[in-house]
N, C-alpha and C positions, 0 to 999 in steps of 0.2 A: 504494500500500500504506500503510495507516494503522498507525503504529508507536507502541508504548508503550515509553518509555525508563525503565529501572529502574537506578538508580545515577547520581547527579548530581554526582559528584566532578569532579576536574580534567580527566580524560580526556574527559568528556562534551562539553566545549566544542568541540573539533575535530570530533567527530561531528556536533554540531548545525550547525556552520558548513558542513560538507560536505553534509549532508542538505538544507540550505536551497538548495543549488545545483540540486537535481534535483526537478522537479515530480512525478516518480514516487513520491516519498517524502513523507509527511506525519507529522510528530511530533505525535500527537494528545493525548498525556499524558506526564507524567514524574513520577517519585517515587523516594523512597529512605527510609531509616530516619530521615533528618534532614529533617523537614517544612519547616523554615525555608530550608534550602539548596535544596530542590526548588522552593519558591515563588519564590525569587530567580532560579533558572535559568529557570523558566517566564516570568517577567516579562521577563528579558533577551532571550529568544528568541521571544517571542510564542506560547508553548505554551498552548493554551486550558484545560487541565485538569491538576491535580495530584492525587495520591492516594498511599496506601500501596502497596507492591509487590503485595499481594494484591488490592487494589481494581483496580489497573491490569490484572493478569492476568485478572481476572474480567470486565472490560469487554467486552461483546459487539461493540462497534464497532471494536475493535482487532484487526488481522490478524496482527501480528508483534511479538514482544518483543525489544527491543535490550537485552541483558544486560550492563551495565557495572559490575557489583558487584565486590567484591574476590574473588580467586581461590577462597577457601574457600566462597563462596556460589554460584559459577557453576553447579554441578551442581544444587543445590536449586532455584534460580530457573528454570533451563532445563527441568527435569523438570516443575515446576508449570505452566509455560507450555505445554508440549506436552500435558499432561493437560487443559488448558483449551482445546485446539484451536488454539493459536497456533503459527505458525512462529517460529523463534528464530535470532537472530544474537547471538553472545556475544563478549566480549573473551577474549583468551588468558590462561592456558591453558584448553583445552577443559574440563577438570575437574582435580582434584588427584589422582585415582586412575584407573587404566585401567578398573577395574570400573565406576566412575561414568560414564566416557565411553561405555562399551559400553551401559550402561543408557539413555543419551540416544539413541544411534543406534537401538537396538532399539525404543524407544518412538516415535521419529519415524517409523520404517518402519511400525509397527503402526497409527499414526494417519494415515499418508499426508501427513506434514508435512515441510517443508524445514528443515534445520539448517545454519547457516553459522557460521564462527568466524574471528576474527582470528588471526594478522595477515593483512591484505590488502595489505601493502606490495609484495608481488610483482606486483601489478597496476599499479604505478607505472611511469612512463616508463623509469626506470633499469633495472629488472629485465626489462621487456618487451624492451628493447634488448639486454640480455645474452642472453636466450633466442633472439632473432632471430639474433644472431651465432653462437650454438651450432648452431641449426637450419640455418643457411646453411653450416656446416662451416668457418668462418673459422679456428678453431684446431684443426681436425681432431677426431677422437674424443676426448672428455674422458677424462682418466686420473686426475685428482685434484682436490681442493679443500681450501682452508684458510680457516678463519674464526677471528677473534680479537676479543674484547671485553675490554679492560683498563680498568677504572674502579674508583674507591674508594667504590662504593655510592651511595645516593640521599639520605643523611641531611643533605647540605649544601644541597639544594634542595627536598626534599619535606617539607611541614610535618607530615605524619603517616606516616612511613615504616615503621611497625612491621610491617605485613603483608609487607613485602619480606624480613623476617628470620624470619618464622614459617613453620610447615608450609604448603606450597603456594607459598612464595616462594623466594628465592635466585636467583642469576644464571642458573642453568640453566633453571628454569621461567619466569623473567621475560624473559630476553633470548634464550634458546635457540630459542623458537618462530620468531623472525624469521629466524634464520640457517638453521635446519633446514628451514623451509618454503621458503625460497629455494633451498636445495640440492635438495629434492625437485622443485620446479618446473623446475629447470634440468637435473638429472641423473637424476631418477626415484626410485623408492622405495628405502628402506634395508633391508638384510637382516641386518646384524650390527653390534654395537657393543662397545666396551670403554671403561672409564672409571676415572679416579682423581679423588679430591676431598679437600678439607680445610676445616675451619672455623678460620680464623686468630684470630678474636676471639670471646670468649663474650658480649660486650656491646658496644654502640656508643652513641655520644652523638649526639643530634639537634643539628645545628649551624645551625639557622635557625628563624625564626618564633617564635610565643609559647611553644613548648615547648623553646626553646634551653637546652641544658645537661642535659636529661632523658636518662637512660640507658635503653636498650632491651636485653632479652635477645636473643641470637641462637640460633635453634633449628636452623638449616639450614647445610649446607656453603656456603661463600662463594667457593670457588675450584675450578672443575671443568675437567678436561681429558679429552678423549675421542678415540677413533679410530672411524672410521665406514667401513663397507663397503656399497656400493650393489649392487643387483641387477644393474646393468649391468657390474659389475666394477671401476668406479672406486673409489678409496679417498680418505678425507679425515681431517682433524684439526680439532678445535674447542676453543678455550679460552674459557670464560665466567667472569669474575671480578669480584668486588666488593673485591678485595684488592690491586689494582695501582694505583700512583699515577700512572704515565704510561708510554707506550710509543710507539715509532715503527713497530711492526709493522703491515703493511697489514691492513685489516679483513676483506677477502674476496678470495680469488683462486681462479681456476679454471685448471687446467693441462690442456692437450690435446696430442695427438701432434704438432701443427704450430704451437702458439703458446700464449699466456697471456692471460687476461683478468684485469684488476685493478680492484677497486672501492676507490678511495682515499677517505679521509675524515679530515680533521684532528680531528673530534670523536670522542673515544674510544668513545662509546656508539652513535653513529648511523651505522654502516656499512650494515647491512641493515634498519635501523630507520626508514628514510625512503624516500619514493617517488622522489625526484629526486636528481640528482647526476651527476658525470661517470663515464664508462666508458672505461677505457684498455685497449688490447690491442696486442699485437705478434705477428708470426708468425715462422716460421723464417727469413724473409728478413733479419731483424735479429739481430745478435749480442748486443745489450745494450739496456737501456732508455736512452732519451735524454730529457733534461729541458731546462730553460731554459739558453741560449736555444733555442727550438724551431727545428729546421731548416726552411727554406723551399724551395719548389720541389721537394719530394721527397714520395714517398708511402710511405716506409719507417718513418715514425713516425705511427701512426694513432690517432686519438681518435674514439670513437663519440659524436657529439653526441647529447645526450639530447633528441631531437625526436620521441619515440615516445608522446606523450600523458601527461597527469596528472603534470606536473612540479612539483607542490607537495604539501604534506601533505594527503592525501585520505582519512584514516581514515574508514571508512564506505562506501568504494567497494564493498567486499564485500557490504554490505547492499543497495546498489543492484543489484548483480549477482544477489543472491538474489531480489529482487523480479522481475527478468526471468526467473529460473529458475522461479519460481512460475507466471508467465504462460506460459512455454514448456514447462513440465513436464520440466525437465532438472535435473541436479545443479548446484548453485552451484559456482563455481570455488573460492572459499574455503570448502570443504565440511566438514561434520562428519567425513566419512571421512578427509580429509586431516588434520584436527586430531587425530583419534584415532590416526592413524599417528604423528604427531609426538609426541603424549603417550606412546605406547608406546615410542618411541625414547628419550625422556628418562627414562622409568621404567627402561628397560634400562640406560642409562648409570649411573643411580643404583645399580641392582642390581649391576652390574659392579664399581663402586667399593667397594661394601660386601662383596661375596663374592669379589672378585679372580678373575674369570673372564670370558670372552666371553659375550655374551648374543645369541641369535638373536631377531630381530623376527618375531613370529608373525602380524602383520597387515600388509596392504599397502593401497594406495589408488590410484585413477586419478590420472594426472598432469594437472593443470589445463591446459586449452587457453589459448592466448594470447587476449587481448581482441580482438574483431573490429574491423576498421577502422571508425571512426565511432561507436564505442560511447561513450555511449548515443545513441540516435537523437535525443533532445531536445537534445543538446549538439553544438556545432559542433567536434567533436574528430576529428582525422584522425591516422593513424599513417603518418608519412612514411618513405621509405626512409632507412636509416642513411647519414649523411653522413660522409665522411672529411675530417678537417681536419689541416693541417700545423701 
């Protein structure tokens, strides 16, 4: 599949590195509103052509648009690409409004085209391992889930963080898709939500790079808490914040009738935001968590070794799966329908916070299948049975 990349900012590097691993994907052109940046990216990654976004969309040799623009431009670029007869894979969020997301889905269906959307982190080894544990019944029927991101924003490391604090940004829309997508992959669709939110600071200072010391206005809520009810009957809670200096709260936990799965991570941002990492679990056979020193010669403290494929940052894996979906005429795993469900859930959380009421989620989505063993065929990747380590 010949891919045209639109949006050559920082996130594009990992996509380009991932795409280079798979002969099924060819980055045929790249472009953005910054021509100099696009030319530098093309030179660094051996991309043969650069152009404006409109030129890339109009190129008849390109099969699919990889849309890595800022959130406010996602819908516009995706709709233009579909109208030009291109498949689309976009960064998250799917769009900034539910209405725009539905327009994308409707147009793709009318044109007979595939739409995929980040995040695709749930295709990584860590999350495939968790899904396998749940499917095998290791913790029994899931009853609840908890997700937490406590960070103090992005202005200390991102040189141009403005869009994180503008309409379409904020911790819920920026980080929520990772956690909500993982929840749906593991527990199924969401049917009802409630939320509370606040904006702690009206402006923030950029604390790195050439714009150090410059103040930015904050247009969105920067601390969001929500309650989530799944169609399965499980319930959950989620906190997404740019207002927390530090925390020891686990990033992601799933509770079942017979045990608990924990996704630990010392980095406050990267719980569900990465493909790899340890998976801890314990069952009813244990009365408490056990830590260092780890017991030896026993099987009552279990760690799921992450041996289930793609154990490194592989952003763009969803694009590869979309290429296979085009070939096999099936929905991609990181699908537009899944992304629209997640967008609707986030919009519901925002509505609940503003109107002080529960919000029913009026759209659903298929639960993505696990990656097949040996995916993709061109890679020597196997999905081993989960190993128990003392």
